C-alpha positions, 0 to 999 in steps of 0.5 A, a space after each residue: 097325792 104323795 108327800 113329794 108332790 104336795 111339797 112341789 105344789 106348795 112351792 108352785 103356790 108360793 111362786 105364784 103368790 110371789 109373782 102376784 105380789 110382784 105384779 101388785 107392787 108394780 101397779 098398785 103398791 106404788 100408789 098407796 102409802 108406805 104404812 099400808 104397803 107394810 101392813 099388806 106385805 105382812 098379811 101377804 106373808 101370813 096368806 102364803 103360809 095359809 096357802 101352803 097348808 091349804 095344799 099341804 100333804 094330809 097324813 091324817 084328818 088332823 096332821 098336815 105337812 107343808 112348807 108353811 115356814 118358808 114365808 118366815 124365811 123370806 120374812 127374815 131376809 126382808 124385814 128389819 124389825 124382829 117383832 114384825 117377823 115374830 108377828 108373821 110367825 104368830 099369824 101363820 100359827 093362828 091360821 092353822 086353826 082355820 083347818 080345825 081346832 085340834 091337838 095337831 093345830 095347837 102344835 102347829 101354832 106352837 111350832 110357828 110361834 117358836 120359829 117366829 122367835 127364832 127368825 127374829 133372833 136370826 134377823 138380828 144376827 144377819 144385820 150384824 154379821 159380815 158374811 155374804 148374803 148367800 151364806 147368811 141365807 143358807 145358814 138361816 134355811 138350815 137353822 129354821 128347818 132343824 128347829 122345825 123338825 125338832 119341834 114336830 118330833 118333840 111336840 107333835 102328835 106323831 110318835 117320836 120314833 115313827 116320825 124320826 124313822 119314817 117321815 123325817 128322812 123324807 120331809 127334811 131333805 125335801 123341805 131344805 131343798 125346796 126352801 133353797 129353790 124358792 129362795 133362789 126364785 124369790 131372789 131372782 124376782 127381787 133382782 129383777 125388780 130392783 133392776 127395773 126400779 133402777 132403770 126407771 129411776 135412771 130414765 127419770 133422771 135422764 129425762 130430767 137432766 134432758 129437760 135441764 140441758 134443753 133449758 140450759 141450751 136455750 138460755 145459752 143460745 139466747 145469751 149467745 145471740 145477745 152477746 153476738 148482737 152486743 159484739 156486732 153493735 160494738 164493732 159497728 160503733 167503733 167502725 163508725 168512729 173512724 172519722 171522729 177519732 182520726 180527724 182530731 188526732 190528725 190535727 194534733 199530729 199536723 200542729 206538732 209537725 208544724 211546731 217542730 219545723 218552725 221554731 228557731 234553733 234557740 228554742 230547740 226545746 219547743 221543737 223537741 217537744 213538738 217532735 215528741 208530740 208528733 211521734 206519740 200522735 203517730 203511735 196513737 194513730 196506728 193503735 187507733 187504725 188497728 182497733 178500727 180495722 179489727 172492728 170493721 172485720 168483726 162488723 163485716 164492713 171491711 171491703 176488699 178491692 180486687 185489682 192488678 197488683 205489681 209484684 215488683 213494686 211491693 218489695 220496692 215500697 217495703 224496702 224504702 219503709 224499713 231501710 232506715 229501721 234496719 240501719 238503726 238497729 244494725 240488722 241485715 235486711 234482705 229481699 229475695 224474690 224468686 225468678 219464676 214470679 208473675 209480674 202481677 196478681 189480682 188482689 188488694 194492694 193496700 191490704 197486702 201491704 198492710 199485712 207485710 208491714 205488720 209482719 215486717 214491723 214485728 220482725 224488726 221489733 223482736 230482732 236485736 241482731 242478725 237479719 230480717 228477710 223477705 222471701 217471695 216465691 210461688 208453690 203448688 199446694 199438696 195434701 188437702 189444699 191440692 187442686 186449689 191452684 198455685 199460691 204466691 208466698 211472702 215469707 218474712 223470716 227473722 233471727 229474733 227471740 222466736 215463739 214457743 210452739 204452744 203459743 203459735 195459736 195464741 198470737 193470732 187472737 186479739 190482744 194477745 201476745 206470746 208472753 205478757 212481759 213482751 208488751 212491757 219490754 217491746 210495746 204493742 197492743 197485740 192487734 197486728 197478727 189477728 188483723 193480718 190473719 183476718 185480712 189474709 182470709 178475706 184475700 182468699 189466703 192464709 198465714 202460717 208460722 214456723 218458729 221456736 223460742 230463741 231460734 227466730 221466726 218465719 211467717 208466711 203469707 199465702 195468696 192465690 195466684 188467680 191472675 197473671 199478666 201474660 204480656 209481662 211474664 215473670 221477672 227479668 234478669 235486670 229485676 233479679 240484679 236490682 233486688 240482689 242489691 237491696 241488702 242493708 247491713 248494719 
């Protein structure tokens, strides 16, 4: 077997040993202690050097050329303790004596001992240097091959001139090239093992996080059930308190009204006190009604009664309720029904009136000058709502303070207002719009808002036109004339 073939066989054996070491590490070394793994890895390096000598090129009975120094190169890059590297060099040198105690074996022992010291020094330099790993590895290979060549030329049993002219020109390029190839193969093994370890660690982390998330999800679901149950009990309690709260409050209101009406003029102060109690009681009753309505909605106990609703009567009642408010604030109050409205619709008149009263109350509350208008018309929905039939729209428009666009959703949340300072300036609990939104949904409709800060607001109540009374048809010309006269100006 030629020198080149022997070196290639050395490389193949080193690759085989590296592969076996990788397998052992994966299936066995991971189960043993760190100290034992360290010792076994050192013995494996020495064994690799011995394998190279076993399949090396025998120039004579005593002289062997091989790649026994290659494990030292790997040890230089792997280990952090220089003494360990020196020990590996010393161990490979001792392994040379297993092939016979000769002068060549002694030279081989000396060569590997020197190389161990050199590699230990290189290891210290590598850990302190800022060069890239590839550059440091290439420098290490060149230095170790150069020192190995020098040692054999100076201390070897082959004459210096013969070695330098006949053997070195072949051995040195082969050893350098194969050392680089093996380093690249081993580097690929190392990167593959690192990727496997990283993937294994990532999988373990993912499994751990999945378990934690599952536990958190279970805990959150249980907590959500408890909160939902507590909210349901709270809503049921408040809904059941309707009679208990309203009965004593109505008694207070009635007594206050009697005081304000029955005291003689000379005791007008007592009458004034009675009127104050009466107004305060009415305001408190309205707040209680709002809270109870919201609680009934949350508890699912608010019932909707479907019956014929006279579209003509709704604006009449609303006009009578807010006419005086408009006069007191000096506002124009207009009601403008369209000509093609049906005379009746099928819905709950009490809840429609409650929604419109809330919307009109807000319009008058937040408008200091200008007008408040109630427009009633019918529309055919388009887009996603297309095909759902016609709607009748009650649009409450005002020229008040308006609402900024980023607050359009907030105002429909319970106990929220567009601005915290509004409750201090205008009063109110912020329950009117949330209740109105829930009621509109129960009626099969919805509420939309169009508003900009300082430019007034428009709240549109959409209700489905499910029933129309054929005999009455739409508004007559006389009805339109009557509504045209409903215009209160301050």
